[in-house]
MARGU-493589 format. One record per atom (N, C-alpha, C): x negated, y negated, z negated; atom name; residue in one letter; residue number from 1. Coordinates in steps of 0.02 Angstrom, whole numbers, plus 32768, in hexadecimal, padded with zeros to 4 digits. Layout:
BEGIN
{u:X v:Y w:Z name:CA resn:A resi:NUM}
...
This chain:
BEGIN
{u:C286 v:25EA w:7044 name:N resn:M resi:1}
{u:C2A9 v:25AA w:704B name:CA resn:M resi:1}
{u:C2BC v:25A2 w:7095 name:C resn:M resi:1}
{u:C2F9 v:2589 w:709F name:N resn:Q resi:2}
{u:C313 v:257D w:70E2 name:CA resn:Q resi:2}
{u:C336 v:253A w:70E2 name:C resn:Q resi:2}
{u:C338 v:2519 w:711C name:N resn:I resi:3}
{u:C35B v:24DA w:7122 name:CA resn:I resi:3}
{u:C39A v:24E6 w:714C name:C resn:I resi:3}
{u:C3D2 v:24CF w:7132 name:N resn:F resi:4}
{u:C412 v:24D2 w:7156 name:CA resn:F resi:4}
{u:C427 v:248A w:7166 name:C resn:F resi:4}
{u:C43F v:2480 w:71A3 name:N resn:I resi:5}
{u:C455 v:243D w:71B8 name:CA resn:I resi:5}
{u:C4A0 v:243F w:71C5 name:C resn:I resi:5}
{u:C4C5 v:2415 w:71A1 name:N resn:D resi:6}
{u:C50B v:2408 w:71AE name:CA resn:D resi:6}
{u:C50B v:23D8 w:71E9 name:C resn:D resi:6}
{u:C50D v:23F3 w:7226 name:N resn:A resi:7}
{u:C4FC v:23CC w:7262 name:CA resn:A resi:7}
{u:C534 v:23A0 w:727D name:C resn:A resi:7}
{u:C570 v:23A8 w:7266 name:N resn:D resi:8}
{u:C5A7 v:237E w:727E name:CA resn:D resi:8}
{u:C59B v:2335 w:7269 name:C resn:D resi:8}
{u:C587 v:230C w:7298 name:N resn:G resi:9}
{u:C57B v:22C5 w:728A name:CA resn:G resi:9}
{u:C53A v:22B7 w:7267 name:C resn:G resi:9}
{u:C50A v:22E5 w:7269 name:N resn:C resi:10}
{u:C4CA v:22DC w:7246 name:CA resn:C resi:10}
{u:C498 v:22BA w:7275 name:C resn:C resi:10}
{u:C47E v:227F w:7261 name:N resn:P resi:11}
{u:C44F v:225A w:728C name:CA resn:P resi:11}
{u:C406 v:2272 w:7287 name:C resn:P resi:11}
{u:C3F8 v:22A3 w:725B name:N resn:V resi:12}
{u:C3B2 v:22B7 w:7251 name:CA resn:V resi:12}
{u:C3A6 v:2300 w:7262 name:C resn:V resi:12}
{u:C3CD v:231B w:7290 name:N resn:V resi:13}
{u:C3C5 v:2362 w:72A3 name:CA resn:V resi:13}
{u:C37E v:236D w:72BE name:C resn:V resi:13}
{u:C36A v:2346 w:72F0 name:N resn:D resi:14}
{u:C329 v:2350 w:730F name:CA resn:D resi:14}
{u:C2F0 v:2344 w:72DE name:C resn:D resi:14}
{u:C2F6 v:2312 w:72B4 name:N resn:L resi:15}
{u:C2C2 v:2303 w:7282 name:CA resn:L resi:15}
{u:C2BD v:233C w:7250 name:C resn:L resi:15}
{u:C2F5 v:2357 w:723B name:N resn:T resi:16}
{u:C2F5 v:2390 w:720C name:CA resn:T resi:16}
{u:C2D3 v:23CD w:722B name:C resn:T resi:16}
{u:C2E3 v:23DA w:726A name:N resn:I resi:17}
{u:C2C5 v:2413 w:728D name:CA resn:I resi:17}
{u:C279 v:240A w:7292 name:C resn:I resi:17}
{u:C263 v:23CE w:72A2 name:N resn:K resi:18}
{u:C21B v:23C0 w:72A7 name:CA resn:K resi:18}
{u:C1F9 v:23CE w:7265 name:C resn:K resi:18}
{u:C216 v:23B7 w:722E name:N resn:I resi:19}
{u:C1F9 v:23C1 w:71EC name:CA resn:I resi:19}
{u:C1FA v:240B w:71D9 name:C resn:I resi:19}
{u:C231 v:242D w:71E7 name:N resn:A resi:20}
{u:C236 v:2475 w:71D7 name:CA resn:A resi:20}
{u:C200 v:249C w:71FD name:C resn:A resi:20}
{u:C1F8 v:248D w:723D name:N resn:K resi:21}
{u:C1C5 v:24B0 w:7265 name:CA resn:K resi:21}
{u:C17F v:24A2 w:724B name:C resn:K resi:21}
{u:C172 v:2464 w:7237 name:N resn:S resi:22}
{u:C12F v:2452 w:7220 name:CA resn:S resi:22}
{u:C11E v:2474 w:71DD name:C resn:S resi:22}
{u:C151 v:2489 w:71B9 name:N resn:H resi:23}
{u:C147 v:24AC w:7179 name:CA resn:H resi:23}
{u:C156 v:24F7 w:717F name:C resn:H resi:23}
{u:C15F v:250F w:71BD name:N resn:N resi:24}
{u:C16E v:2556 w:71CA name:CA resn:N resi:24}
{u:C1AA v:256F w:71A3 name:C resn:N resi:24}
{u:C1DE v:2546 w:71A0 name:N resn:L resi:25}
{u:C21A v:2558 w:717C name:CA resn:L resi:25}
{u:C252 v:2569 w:71AD name:C resn:L resi:25}
{u:C278 v:259E w:719F name:N resn:P resi:26}
{u:C2B2 v:25AB w:71CA name:CA resn:P resi:26}
{u:C2E5 v:2574 w:71C2 name:C resn:P resi:26}
{u:C306 v:2565 w:71F9 name:N resn:C resi:27}
{u:C337 v:252E w:71F9 name:CA resn:C resi:27}
{u:C374 v:2546 w:7220 name:C resn:C resi:27}
{u:C3AE v:253A w:7204 name:N resn:T resi:28}
{u:C3ED v:254E w:7223 name:CA resn:T resi:28}
{u:C41A v:2511 w:722A name:C resn:T resi:28}
{u:C433 v:2507 w:7267 name:N resn:I resi:29}
{u:C463 v:24D2 w:7275 name:CA resn:I resi:29}
{u:C4A9 v:24F1 w:7271 name:C resn:I resi:29}
{u:C4D6 v:24D1 w:724E name:N resn:I resi:30}
{u:C51B v:24E8 w:724B name:CA resn:I resi:30}
{u:C548 v:24AF w:7264 name:C resn:I resi:30}
{u:C571 v:24BF w:7296 name:N resn:C resi:31}
{u:C59D v:248C w:72B3 name:CA resn:C resi:31}
{u:C5DE v:24AD w:72C8 name:C resn:C resi:31}
{u:C60F v:2483 w:72DA name:N resn:D resi:32}
{u:C64D v:24A0 w:72F4 name:CA resn:D resi:32}
{u:C64D v:249C w:7340 name:C resn:D resi:32}
{u:C682 v:24B5 w:735E name:N resn:T resi:33}
{u:C685 v:24BC w:73A7 name:CA resn:T resi:33}
{u:C687 v:2479 w:73CC name:C resn:T resi:33}
{u:C68E v:2441 w:73A9 name:N resn:S resi:34}
{u:C68E v:2400 w:73CB name:CA resn:S resi:34}
{u:C647 v:23E7 w:73D6 name:C resn:S resi:34}
{u:C615 v:240C w:73BD name:N resn:H resi:35}
{u:C5CF v:23F9 w:73C6 name:CA resn:H resi:35}
{u:C5A9 v:2433 w:73E6 name:C resn:H resi:35}
{u:C576 v:2423 w:740C name:N resn:I resi:36}
{u:C54C v:2456 w:742A name:CA resn:I resi:36}
{u:C504 v:2447 w:7418 name:C resn:I resi:36}
{u:C4E4 v:2476 w:73F7 name:N resn:F resi:37}
{u:C49D v:2470 w:73E5 name:CA resn:F resi:37}
{u:C478 v:24AC w:73FF name:C resn:F resi:37}
{u:C446 v:24A1 w:7427 name:N resn:E resi:38}
{u:C41A v:24D6 w:743E name:CA resn:E resi:38}
{u:C3D3 v:24BC w:7436 name:C resn:E resi:38}
{u:C3B4 v:24D0 w:7400 name:N resn:K resi:39}
{u:C370 v:24BA w:73F1 name:CA resn:K resi:39}
{u:C342 v:24F8 w:73F1 name:C resn:K resi:39}
{u:C30C v:24F3 w:7414 name:N resn:E resi:40}
{u:C2DE v:252C w:741B name:CA resn:E resi:40}
{u:C2C3 v:2542 w:73D7 name:C resn:E resi:40}
{u:C2C9 v:2583 w:73CA name:N resn:G resi:41}
{u:C2AF v:25A0 w:738D name:CA resn:G resi:41}
{u:C2D9 v:2593 w:734F name:C resn:G resi:41}
{u:C314 v:2577 w:7358 name:N resn:I resi:42}
{u:C33F v:2566 w:7320 name:CA resn:I resi:42}
{u:C382 v:258B w:7327 name:C resn:I resi:42}
{u:C397 v:25AB w:72F1 name:N resn:E resi:43}
{u:C3D7 v:25CD w:72F1 name:CA resn:E resi:43}
{u:C40F v:259A w:72ED name:C resn:E resi:43}
{u:C441 v:25A3 w:7318 name:N resn:T resi:44}
{u:C47D v:2579 w:7315 name:CA resn:T resi:44}
{u:C4B9 v:25A5 w:730A name:C resn:T resi:44}
{u:C4E1 v:2592 w:72D9 name:N resn:I resi:45}
{u:C520 v:25B6 w:72CA name:CA resn:I resi:45}
{u:C558 v:2585 w:72DA name:C resn:I resi:45}
{u:C585 v:259A w:7306 name:N resn:T resi:46}
{u:C5BE v:2571 w:7319 name:CA resn:T resi:46}
{u:C5FD v:2591 w:72FD name:C resn:T resi:46}
{u:C623 v:2569 w:72D8 name:N resn:V resi:47}
{u:C662 v:2582 w:72BA name:CA resn:V resi:47}
{u:C69D v:255E w:72DB name:C resn:V resi:47}
{u:C6D7 v:257A w:72D3 name:N resn:E resi:48}
{u:C714 v:255B w:72EE name:CA resn:E resi:48}
{u:C720 v:2518 w:72CC name:C resn:E resi:48}
{u:C740 v:24EB w:72F1 name:N resn:K resi:49}
{u:C754 v:24AC w:72D3 name:CA resn:K resi:49}
{u:C785 v:24B9 w:729B name:C resn:K resi:49}
{u:C781 v:2490 w:7269 name:N resn:G resi:50}
{u:C7AF v:2497 w:7230 name:CA resn:G resi:50}
{u:C794 v:246F w:71F6 name:C resn:G resi:50}
{u:C7C1 v:245B w:71CB name:N resn:A resi:51}
{u:C7AD v:2434 w:7191 name:CA resn:A resi:51}
{u:C77A v:245B w:7169 name:C resn:A resi:51}
{u:C73E v:2441 w:7165 name:N resn:D resi:52}
{u:C708 v:245C w:713B name:CA resn:D resi:52}
{u:C6EF v:24A0 w:7152 name:C resn:D resi:52}
{u:C6FC v:24B5 w:7190 name:N resn:S resi:53}
{u:C6E5 v:24F7 w:71A6 name:CA resn:S resi:53}
{u:C699 v:24FB w:71A6 name:C resn:S resi:53}
{u:C678 v:24C5 w:71BB name:N resn:V resi:54}
{u:C62E v:24C4 w:71BA name:CA resn:V resi:54}
{u:C615 v:24C7 w:7172 name:C resn:V resi:54}
{u:C635 v:24A1 w:7146 name:N resn:D resi:55}
{u:C620 v:249F w:7100 name:CA resn:D resi:55}
{u:C624 v:24E4 w:70E0 name:C resn:D resi:55}
{u:C65C v:2507 w:70EC name:N resn:F resi:56}
{u:C664 v:2549 w:70CD name:CA resn:F resi:56}
{u:C632 v:257C w:70E9 name:C resn:F resi:56}
{u:C624 v:2578 w:7129 name:N resn:K resi:57}
{u:C5F3 v:25A5 w:7146 name:CA resn:K resi:57}
{u:C5AE v:2598 w:7127 name:C resn:K resi:57}
{u:C59C v:2559 w:7122 name:N resn:L resi:58}
{u:C55A v:2548 w:7106 name:CA resn:L resi:58}
{u:C555 v:255F w:70BE name:C resn:L resi:58}
{u:C587 v:2551 w:7096 name:N resn:V resi:59}
{u:C582 v:2562 w:704F name:CA resn:V resi:59}
{u:C583 v:25AD w:7044 name:C resn:V resi:59}
{u:C59F v:25D2 w:7073 name:N resn:N resi:60}
{u:C59E v:261B w:706D name:CA resn:N resi:60}
{u:C559 v:2638 w:7080 name:C resn:N resi:60}
{u:C532 v:2613 w:70A6 name:N resn:L resi:61}
{u:C4EF v:262B w:70BA name:CA resn:L resi:61}
{u:C4B7 v:2613 w:708D name:C resn:L resi:61}
{u:C4BF v:25DA w:706F name:N resn:I resi:62}
{u:C488 v:25BA w:7049 name:CA resn:I resi:62}
{u:C47A v:25DF w:7008 name:C resn:I resi:62}
{u:C43B v:25DE w:6FF6 name:N resn:K resi:63}
{u:C425 v:2600 w:6FB8 name:CA resn:K resi:63}
{u:C3FC v:25CF w:6F8D name:C resn:K resi:63}
{u:C3EC v:25E6 w:6F52 name:N resn:E resi:64}
{u:C3C3 v:25BE w:6F24 name:CA resn:E resi:64}
{u:C383 v:25A8 w:6F45 name:C resn:E resi:64}
{u:C372 v:2568 w:6F3C name:N resn:N resi:65}
{u:C336 v:2547 w:6F56 name:CA resn:N resi:65}
{u:C337 v:253D w:6FA2 name:C resn:N resi:65}
{u:C36E v:254C w:6FC3 name:N resn:D resi:66}
{u:C376 v:2538 w:7009 name:CA resn:D resi:66}
{u:C386 v:24ED w:7009 name:C resn:D resi:66}
{u:C37E v:24CE w:7043 name:N resn:I resi:67}
{u:C38D v:2487 w:704B name:CA resn:I resi:67}
{u:C3C7 v:247F w:707C name:C resn:I resi:67}
{u:C3F6 v:2454 w:706A name:N resn:A resi:68}
{u:C42E v:2443 w:7097 name:CA resn:A resi:68}
{u:C429 v:23FA w:70AA name:C resn:A resi:68}
{u:C429 v:23EC w:70EA name:N resn:V resi:69}
{u:C42A v:23A6 w:7102 name:CA resn:V resi:69}
{u:C473 v:2397 w:7112 name:C resn:V resi:69}
{u:C491 v:236B w:70EA name:N resn:T resi:70}
{u:C4D8 v:235B w:70F1 name:CA resn:T resi:70}
{u:C4E6 v:2315 w:70D6 name:C resn:T resi:70}
{u:C518 v:22F6 w:70F3 name:N resn:Q resi:71}
{u:C52F v:22B6 w:70D7 name:CA resn:Q resi:71}
{u:C571 v:22BE w:70B2 name:C resn:Q resi:71}
{u:C587 v:22FD w:70AB name:N resn:D resi:72}
{u:C5C7 v:230C w:708C name:CA resn:D resi:72}
{u:C5BD v:231A w:7041 name:C resn:D resi:72}
{u:C5DA v:22EF w:7017 name:N resn:Y resi:73}
{u:C5D2 v:22F6 w:6FCF name:CA resn:Y resi:73}
{u:C5F0 v:2337 w:6FB4 name:C resn:Y resi:73}
{u:C629 v:234B w:6FD1 name:N resn:G resi:74}
{u:C649 v:2389 w:6FBB name:CA resn:G resi:74}
{u:C61D v:23C6 w:6FCA name:C resn:G resi:74}
{u:C600 v:23C8 w:7005 name:N resn:L resi:75}
{u:C5D3 v:23FE w:7017 name:CA resn:L resi:75}
{u:C595 v:23FC w:6FEB name:C resn:L resi:75}
{u:C57C v:23C0 w:6FDE name:N resn:A resi:76}
{u:C541 v:23BA w:6FB2 name:CA resn:A resi:76}
{u:C550 v:23D7 w:6F6D name:C resn:A resi:76}
{u:C58B v:23C9 w:6F53 name:N resn:A resi:77}
{u:C59D v:23E4 w:6F11 name:CA resn:A resi:77}
{u:C5A0 v:2430 w:6F12 name:C resn:A resi:77}
{u:C5BB v:244D w:6F49 name:N resn:M resi:78}
{u:C5BF v:2496 w:6F4E name:CA resn:M resi:78}
{u:C578 v:24B4 w:6F53 name:C resn:M resi:78}
{u:C54C v:2492 w:6F77 name:N resn:C resi:79}
{u:C506 v:24AA w:6F7D name:CA resn:C resi:79}
{u:C4E4 v:24A8 w:6F39 name:C resn:C resi:79}
{u:C4EF v:2473 w:6F14 name:N resn:L resi:80}
{u:C4D1 v:246D w:6ED1 name:CA resn:L resi:80}
{u:C4E8 v:24A7 w:6EA4 name:C resn:L resi:80}
{u:C527 v:24BB w:6EAB name:N resn:S resi:81}
{u:C540 v:24F1 w:6E81 name:CA resn:S resi:81}
{u:C51E v:2533 w:6E91 name:C resn:S resi:81}
{u:C500 v:2538 w:6ECD name:N resn:K resi:82}
{u:C4DB v:2575 w:6EE0 name:CA resn:K resi:82}
{u:C490 v:256B w:6ED5 name:C resn:K resi:82}
{u:C47E v:2535 w:6EB3 name:N resn:R resi:83}
{u:C438 v:2525 w:6EA2 name:CA resn:R resi:83}
{u:C40D v:2518 w:6EE0 name:C resn:R resi:83}
{u:C42F v:2500 w:6F15 name:N resn:A resi:84}
{u:C40C v:24E9 w:6F51 name:CA resn:A resi:84}
{u:C402 v:249E w:6F49 name:C resn:A resi:84}
{u:C3DD v:2480 w:6F77 name:N resn:V resi:85}
{u:C3CD v:2438 w:6F71 name:CA resn:V resi:85}
{u:C3E6 v:2413 w:6FAF name:C resn:V resi:85}
{u:C41B v:23EC w:6FA7 name:N resn:P resi:86}
{u:C435 v:23C4 w:6FDF name:CA resn:P resi:86}
{u:C412 v:2380 w:6FE3 name:C resn:P resi:86}
{u:C409 v:2369 w:7021 name:N resn:I resi:87}
{u:C3EB v:2327 w:702E name:CA resn:I resi:87}
{u:C414 v:2308 w:7066 name:C resn:I resi:87}
{u:C41F v:22C6 w:7062 name:N resn:N resi:88}
{u:C446 v:22A6 w:7097 name:CA resn:N resi:88}
{u:C418 v:228A w:70CD name:C resn:N resi:88}
{u:C435 v:2270 w:7101 name:N resn:Q resi:89}
{u:C410 v:2258 w:713B name:CA resn:Q resi:89}
{u:C3E5 v:221B w:712D name:C resn:Q resi:89}
{u:C3EE v:21FC w:70F4 name:N resn:N resi:90}
{u:C3C5 v:21C2 w:70E1 name:CA resn:N resi:90}
{u:C38F v:21D4 w:70AE name:C resn:N resi:90}
{u:C38C v:2213 w:709B name:N resn:G resi:91}
{u:C359 v:222A w:706C name:CA resn:G resi:91}
{u:C36F v:222D w:7024 name:C resn:G resi:91}
{u:C3AF v:2222 w:7017 name:N resn:L resi:92}
{u:C3C8 v:2227 w:6FD2 name:CA resn:L resi:92}
{u:C3CF v:2271 w:6FC1 name:C resn:L resi:92}
{u:C3AC v:2287 w:6F8D name:N resn:V resi:93}
{u:C3B2 v:22CB w:6F75 name:CA resn:V resi:93}
{u:C3EB v:22CD w:6F43 name:C resn:V resi:93}
{u:C41D v:22F6 w:6F51 name:N resn:F resi:94}
{u:C456 v:22FD w:6F24 name:CA resn:F resi:94}
{u:C440 v:2327 w:6EE8 name:C resn:F resi:94}
{u:C455 v:2312 w:6EAD name:N resn:T resi:95}
{u:C443 v:2335 w:6E70 name:CA resn:T resi:95}
{u:C481 v:233B w:6E43 name:C resn:T resi:95}
{u:C479 v:2363 w:6E0F name:N resn:E resi:96}
{u:C4AF v:2368 w:6DDD name:CA resn:E resi:96}
{u:C4BC v:2324 w:6DBD name:C resn:E resi:96}
{u:C489 v:22FA w:6DBA name:N resn:E resi:97}
{u:C48F v:22B9 w:6D9A name:CA resn:E resi:97}
{u:C4B4 v:2286 w:6DC5 name:C resn:E resi:97}
{u:C4B1 v:228B w:6E07 name:N resn:N resi:98}
{u:C4D1 v:2257 w:6E30 name:CA resn:N resi:98}
{u:C510 v:226E w:6E55 name:C resn:N resi:98}
{u:C51E v:22AF w:6E57 name:N resn:I resi:99}
{u:C555 v:22C7 w:6E81 name:CA resn:I resi:99}
{u:C599 v:22B2 w:6E67 name:C resn:I resi:99}
{u:C5A4 v:22B0 w:6E25 name:N resn:D resi:100}
{u:C5E6 v:229D w:6E0C name:CA resn:D resi:100}
{u:C5F7 v:2256 w:6E1F name:C resn:D resi:100}
{u:C5C8 v:2228 w:6E19 name:N resn:G resi:101}
{u:C5D4 v:21E2 w:6E2C name:CA resn:G resi:101}
{u:C5E2 v:21DB w:6E76 name:C resn:G resi:101}
{u:C5BE v:2201 w:6E9F name:N resn:L resi:102}
{u:C5C9 v:21FF w:6EE7 name:CA resn:L resi:102}
{u:C60D v:221A w:6EFA name:C resn:L resi:102}
{u:C621 v:2252 w:6EDB name:N resn:L resi:103}
{u:C663 v:226E w:6EE8 name:CA resn:L resi:103}
{u:C69A v:223D w:6ED2 name:C resn:L resi:103}
{u:C68F v:221C w:6E9A name:N resn:F resi:104}
{u:C6C1 v:21EC w:6E82 name:CA resn:F resi:104}
{u:C6C7 v:21B1 w:6EB2 name:C resn:F resi:104}
{u:C68F v:2199 w:6ECB name:N resn:S resi:105}
{u:C691 v:2160 w:6EFB name:CA resn:S resi:105}
{u:C6B4 v:2176 w:6F3B name:C resn:S resi:105}
{u:C6AA v:21B5 w:6F50 name:N resn:R resi:106}
{u:C6CE v:21CE w:6F8B name:CA resn:R resi:106}
{u:C719 v:21CF w:6F7E name:C resn:R resi:106}
{u:C72C v:21E6 w:6F43 name:N resn:Y resi:107}
{u:C773 v:21E7 w:6F2F name:CA resn:Y resi:107}
{u:C791 v:21A1 w:6F31 name:C resn:Y resi:107}
{u:C76D v:2171 w:6F14 name:N resn:L resi:108}
{u:C787 v:212C w:6F13 name:CA resn:L resi:108}
{u:C78F v:2111 w:6F5A name:C resn:L resi:108}
{u:C75E v:211E w:6F85 name:N resn:G resi:109}
{u:C762 v:2107 w:6FCA name:CA resn:G resi:109}
{u:C79E v:2125 w:6FEF name:C resn:G resi:109}
{u:C7AA v:2165 w:6FE3 name:N resn:K resi:110}
{u:C7E3 v:2186 w:7003 name:CA resn:K resi:110}
{u:C824 v:2168 w:6FE9 name:C resn:K resi:110}
{u:C826 v:215B w:6FA9 name:N resn:K resi:111}
{u:C862 v:213D w:6F8B name:CA resn:K resi:111}
{u:C870 v:20F8 w:6FA9 name:C resn:K resi:111}
{u:C83B v:20D0 w:6FB1 name:N resn:L resi:112}
{u:C843 v:208D w:6FCF name:CA resn:L resi:112}
{u:C85B v:2092 w:7017 name:C resn:L resi:112}
{u:C83C v:20C0 w:703D name:N resn:R resi:113}
{u:C850 v:20C7 w:7084 name:CA resn:R resi:113}
{u:C898 v:20DE w:708A name:C resn:R resi:113}
{u:C8AE v:210B w:705E name:N resn:S resi:114}
{u:C8F3 v:2123 w:7062 name:CA resn:S resi:114}
{u:C925 v:20ED w:704F name:C resn:S resi:114}
{u:C90F v:20BB w:702A name:N resn:S resi:115}
{u:C93C v:2084 w:7017 name:CA resn:S resi:115}
{u:C93B v:204C w:704B name:C resn:S resi:115}
{u:C916 v:2057 w:7082 name:N resn:G resi:116}
{u:C915 v:2026 w:70B8 name:CA resn:G resi:116}
{u:C8D9 v:1FF7 w:70B6 name:C resn:G resi:116}
{u:C8AF v:1FFD w:7085 name:N resn:E resi:117}
{u:C873 v:1FD3 w:707E name:CA resn:E resi:117}
{u:C841 v:1FE6 w:70B5 name:C resn:E resi:117}
{u:C822 v:1FB4 w:70D2 name:N resn:R resi:118}
{u:C7EE v:1FC1 w:7104 name:CA resn:R resi:118}
{u:C7AA v:1FC0 w:70E2 name:C resn:R resi:118}
{u:C783 v:1FF3 w:70F0 name:N resn:I resi:119}
{u:C740 v:1FF8 w:70D3 name:CA resn:I resi:119}
{u:C70D v:1FF5 w:710B name:C resn:I resi:119}
{u:C6DA v:1FCD w:7101 name:N resn:K resi:120}
{u:C6A6 v:1FC5 w:7133 name:CA resn:K resi:120}
{u:C681 v:2007 w:713D name:C resn:K resi:120}
{u:C676 v:2019 w:717C name:N resn:G resi:121}
{u:C652 v:2057 w:718D name:CA resn:G resi:121}
{u:C607 v:204E w:7183 name:C resn:G resi:121}
{u:C5E3 v:2084 w:7190 name:N resn:P resi:122}
{u:C59A v:2081 w:7188 name:CA resn:P resi:122}
{u:C57A v:2053 w:71BC name:C resn:P resi:122}
{u:C542 v:2035 w:71A9 name:N resn:S resi:123}
{u:C51E v:200A w:71D8 name:CA resn:S resi:123}
{u:C4F5 v:2035 w:7208 name:C resn:S resi:123}
{u:C4DB v:2016 w:723C name:N resn:K resi:124}
{u:C4B3 v:2039 w:726E name:CA resn:K resi:124}
{u:C476 v:2059 w:724D name:C resn:K resi:124}
{u:C466 v:2095 w:7263 name:N resn:R resi:125}
{u:C42D v:20BA w:7247 name:CA resn:R resi:125}
{u:C3EC v:2095 w:7257 name:C resn:R resi:125}
{u:C3BE v:2096 w:7226 name:N resn:T resi:126}
{u:C37E v:2073 w:722E name:CA resn:T resi:126}
{u:C344 v:20A5 w:722E name:C resn:T resi:126}
{u:C30B v:208F w:7246 name:N resn:K resi:127}
{u:C2CF v:20B8 w:7245 name:CA resn:K resi:127}
{u:C2B9 v:20C4 w:71FC name:C resn:K resi:127}
{u:C2C6 v:2094 w:71D0 name:N resn:E resi:128}
{u:C2B4 v:209C w:718A name:CA resn:E resi:128}
{u:C2DA v:20D6 w:716A name:C resn:E resi:128}
{u:C319 v:20DF w:717E name:N resn:Q resi:129}
{u:C340 v:2117 w:7164 name:CA resn:Q resi:129}
{u:C322 v:2159 w:717B name:C resn:Q resi:129}
{u:C30D v:215C w:71B9 name:N resn:D resi:130}
{u:C2EC v:2199 w:71D2 name:CA resn:D resi:130}
{u:C2AB v:21A6 w:71AC name:C resn:D resi:130}
{u:C284 v:2172 w:719F name:N resn:K resi:131}
{u:C245 v:217A w:717A name:CA resn:K resi:131}
{u:C253 v:2191 w:7133 name:C resn:K resi:131}
{u:C286 v:2175 w:7113 name:N resn:S resi:132}
{u:C297 v:2189 w:70CF name:CA resn:S resi:132}
{u:C2AD v:21D2 w:70CD name:C resn:S resi:132}
{u:C2D6 v:21E6 w:70FE name:N resn:F resi:133}
{u:C2EB v:222C w:7102 name:CA resn:F resi:133}
{u:C2AF v:225A w:710A name:C resn:F resi:133}
{u:C283 v:2249 w:7139 name:N resn:E resi:134}
{u:C248 v:2273 w:7147 name:CA resn:E resi:134}
{u:C21C v:2279 w:7109 name:C resn:E resi:134}
{u:C20E v:2241 w:70E9 name:N resn:K resi:135}
{u:C1E4 v:2242 w:70AD name:CA resn:K resi:135}
{u:C202 v:226C w:7076 name:C resn:K resi:135}
{u:C243 v:2263 w:7069 name:N resn:N resi:136}
{u:C263 v:2287 w:7033 name:CA resn:N resi:136}
{u:C26D v:22D1 w:7042 name:C resn:N resi:136}
{u:C27A v:22E3 w:7081 name:N resn:L resi:137}
{u:C280 v:232A w:7092 name:CA resn:L resi:137}
{u:C23D v:234C w:708A name:C resn:L resi:137}
{u:C207 v:232D w:70A1 name:N resn:I resi:138}
{u:C1C4 v:234A w:709A name:CA resn:I resi:138}
{u:C1B2 v:2352 w:7050 name:C resn:I resi:138}
{u:C1C2 v:2320 w:7027 name:N resn:R resi:139}
{u:C1B5 v:2324 w:6FDF name:CA resn:R resi:139}
{u:C1DD v:235C w:6FC0 name:C resn:R resi:139}
{u:C21C v:2362 w:6FD4 name:N resn:L resi:140}
{u:C248 v:2396 w:6FBA name:CA resn:L resi:140}
{u:C22D v:23DC w:6FCB name:C resn:L resi:140}
{u:C216 v:23E5 w:7008 name:N resn:I resi:141}
{u:C1F9 v:2425 w:701C name:CA resn:I resi:141}
{u:C1BC v:2435 w:6FF1 name:C resn:I resi:141}
{u:C192 v:2404 w:6FE6 name:N resn:G resi:142}
{u:C158 v:240D w:6FBB name:CA resn:G resi:142}
{u:C16A v:241F w:6F74 name:C resn:G resi:142}
{u:C19D v:23FD w:6F59 name:N resn:D resi:143}
{u:C1B3 v:240A w:6F15 name:CA resn:D resi:143}
{u:C1CF v:2451 w:6F0D name:C resn:D resi:143}
{u:C1F3 v:2468 w:6F40 name:N resn:L resi:144}
{u:C213 v:24AA w:6F3C name:CA resn:L resi:144}
{u:C1E0 v:24E2 w:6F49 name:C resn:L resi:144}
{u:C1A8 v:24D2 w:6F6A name:N resn:N resi:145}
{u:C175 v:2504 w:6F78 name:CA resn:N resi:145}
{u:C146 v:250F w:6F3D name:C resn:N resi:145}
{u:C14B v:24E6 w:6F0A name:N resn:V resi:146}
{u:C11D v:24EB w:6ED1 name:CA resn:V resi:146}
{u:C12E v:2527 w:6EA6 name:C resn:V resi:146}
C-alpha cells in the first residue's frame, strides 16, 4: 500500500505525510511546476503544467489498494476504476456508491458557472476538517491492512 497526494491545492499535504510516516507507508507527492514540494523522506514527482497532467501521472502510478488524497472527483473516479481508494481533504472516502452523484453535482456546477451564475466558493478550512481527515485516513489504512 502506498499513499499518493494530488498536491496542487491540497491543504493536508503535511498531515498526510505525518500519518504515512507513522504507519511506515511510502508516500508520493505529485504536483505541477507551479508548486514546489521538498519533504524529507518523501518522493516528489513534478510534472509540466497542463490540464489534468498531475491527475494522469497519479492514475498511471496508482495500484489496487493504494490511497489517493485528492479533491478532484474525476481523478477519484479514475482511481476507483483501478481499485484504489481515494479520499478528499475533509475525510470523505470516495466509493462506487457516491462517485456518480458527486460527478453529477460537479457537472451541474460547471453548467451554472458557464451560464453566468455565481456559485459560492468553499468556506475557510477548519480544525474539525483536519481532524476528520486524519481520523478517516487512519481508519482507511487500518481497513486496507486487514
